[in-house]
C-alpha positions in Angstrom: 77.3 -52.7 -11.9 74.1 -51.5 -13.6 71.0 -53.2 -13.1 69.9 -55.9 -16.0 66.7 -54.6 -17.8 64.5 -57.6 -18.7 63.6 -57.6 -22.3 59.8 -57.6 -22.7 58.5 -59.7 -25.6 56.1 -57.7 -27.8 52.5 -59.0 -27.8 51.2 -59.3 -31.6 48.1 -56.8 -32.3 46.2 -59.9 -33.5 46.2 -61.3 -29.9 45.3 -58.0 -28.2 42.4 -57.5 -30.6 41.3 -61.5 -29.9 41.2 -60.5 -26.2 39.3 -57.7 -26.4 36.6 -59.5 -28.6 36.4 -62.4 -26.1 35.8 -60.0 -23.5 33.0 -58.2 -25.4 31.4 -61.6 -26.5 31.2 -62.5 -22.7 29.5 -59.3 -22.2 26.7 -59.6 -24.6 24.6 -62.6 -23.2 24.8 -61.1 -19.5 24.5 -57.5 -20.5 25.6 -54.6 -19.0 23.3 -53.4 -16.0 23.6 -50.2 -14.2 21.5 -49.3 -11.2 18.9 -46.9 -11.5 18.8 -43.7 -9.6 15.5 -42.9 -7.8 14.5 -39.4 -8.0 12.5 -37.8 -5.4 10.9 -35.2 -7.6 9.3 -35.5 -11.0 11.2 -31.9 -11.9 14.7 -32.4 -13.0 17.2 -30.3 -10.9 20.6 -29.6 -12.7 23.3 -30.5 -9.8 24.9 -27.2 -8.3 28.5 -26.5 -9.9 31.2 -24.2 -9.1 30.6 -20.8 -10.0 33.7 -18.4 -10.0 33.6 -14.9 -9.8 34.1 -12.2 -12.3 37.6 -11.2 -12.9 37.5 -8.4 -15.5 40.5 -7.2 -17.4 39.4 -3.5 -17.1 36.9 -2.0 -14.8 33.3 -1.4 -16.3 33.3 2.3 -15.3 36.1 4.5 -15.8 35.4 7.0 -13.4 33.2 7.1 -10.2 29.6 8.8 -10.6 29.9 12.6 -9.4 27.4 13.4 -6.9 24.4 15.6 -8.8 22.7 16.9 -5.8 25.0 19.6 -4.4 24.0 22.5 -2.5 23.5 24.7 -5.6 21.0 22.1 -6.8 19.3 21.2 -3.7 17.6 24.4 -3.4 16.1 25.7 -6.5 14.9 29.2 -5.5 12.7 30.6 -2.8 9.1 30.9 -2.9 7.8 34.5 -3.5 4.1 34.0 -3.3 2.1 36.4 -0.5 1.9 33.5 1.9 5.5 32.5 1.6 6.4 36.1 2.3 4.5 36.2 5.2 6.3 33.0 6.6 9.5 34.6 5.7 8.7 37.7 8.1 7.9 35.2 10.8 11.3 33.9 10.5 10.5 30.5 8.2 11.5 31.0 4.6 10.1 28.6 2.2 12.0 27.3 -0.5 11.3 25.0 -3.7 13.8 22.5 -3.7 14.9 19.3 -5.5 12.7 16.2 -5.2 15.1 13.8 -4.2 16.8 15.8 -1.5 16.2 14.9 1.6 15.9 16.9 5.3 19.5 16.7 6.2 20.8 17.7 2.5 18.6 20.6 2.6 19.5 21.7 6.0 23.2 21.8 5.0 22.5 23.5 1.9 20.7 26.2 3.4 23.4 26.5 6.2 26.0 26.8 3.5 24.3 29.0 1.1 22.9 31.6 3.6 25.2 31.5 6.6 22.1 31.0 9.0 21.6 27.9 11.6 18.4 25.9 11.1 16.2 25.1 14.1 13.7 23.2 12.3 12.9 22.0 8.7 9.2 20.7 7.4 8.8 19.3 3.6 6.0 18.8 1.7 5.2 17.5 -1.7 2.9 19.9 -3.9 0.2 18.8 -6.0 2.3 20.3 -8.9 5.1 17.6 -8.0 7.6 20.0 -6.5 9.1 19.7 -3.2 8.4 22.6 -0.9 11.0 23.2 2.1 9.8 25.4 5.3 12.9 26.1 7.0 12.6 27.5 10.4 15.9 29.5 11.4 17.8 29.1 14.7 17.9 32.6 15.4 15.7 35.4 14.9 17.1 37.8 12.4 16.4 41.3 11.1 14.0 41.3 8.4 15.9 43.3 6.0 19.0 41.1 6.5 16.8 37.7 6.0 15.3 39.3 2.8 18.8 40.3 1.4 20.6 37.1 2.4 17.7 34.7 1.0 16.6 36.6 -2.1 20.3 37.8 -3.4 22.1 34.5 -3.3 23.7 32.9 -6.2 21.6 30.2 -7.4 18.6 32.6 -7.6 19.9 35.3 -10.1 
């Protein structure tokens, strides 16, 4: 047997309104008091809220940046001044290199381009804003071969 459902007597809307008005009437003379929060500092700081990570619909960059400093861009050209040629005879050729290239990158570029091992590398910034690299070669090589290799590889045509 199904349980009996009590019939609720509908409350007339006037009675609801009257009850609400009485409640408001009682609150007026007393007043509604809230406790005031004391602040330790005179500067107002917004409360910290939740910061969600961004979830983009598509990537901001379509492709990764290509490394601009490859071995051909690092070494610009060999220096052919009198003092540089004298150094080249002593197994230390001088190159003008990219300003942003560091010692490791310059060593790798010279090794790859000239097929010669590098023993030591000194770099200096000239007053004209160019970077010079004094590359001391690992093995002593014949002067003719050295001049041929250094002054005839592809980037210096």
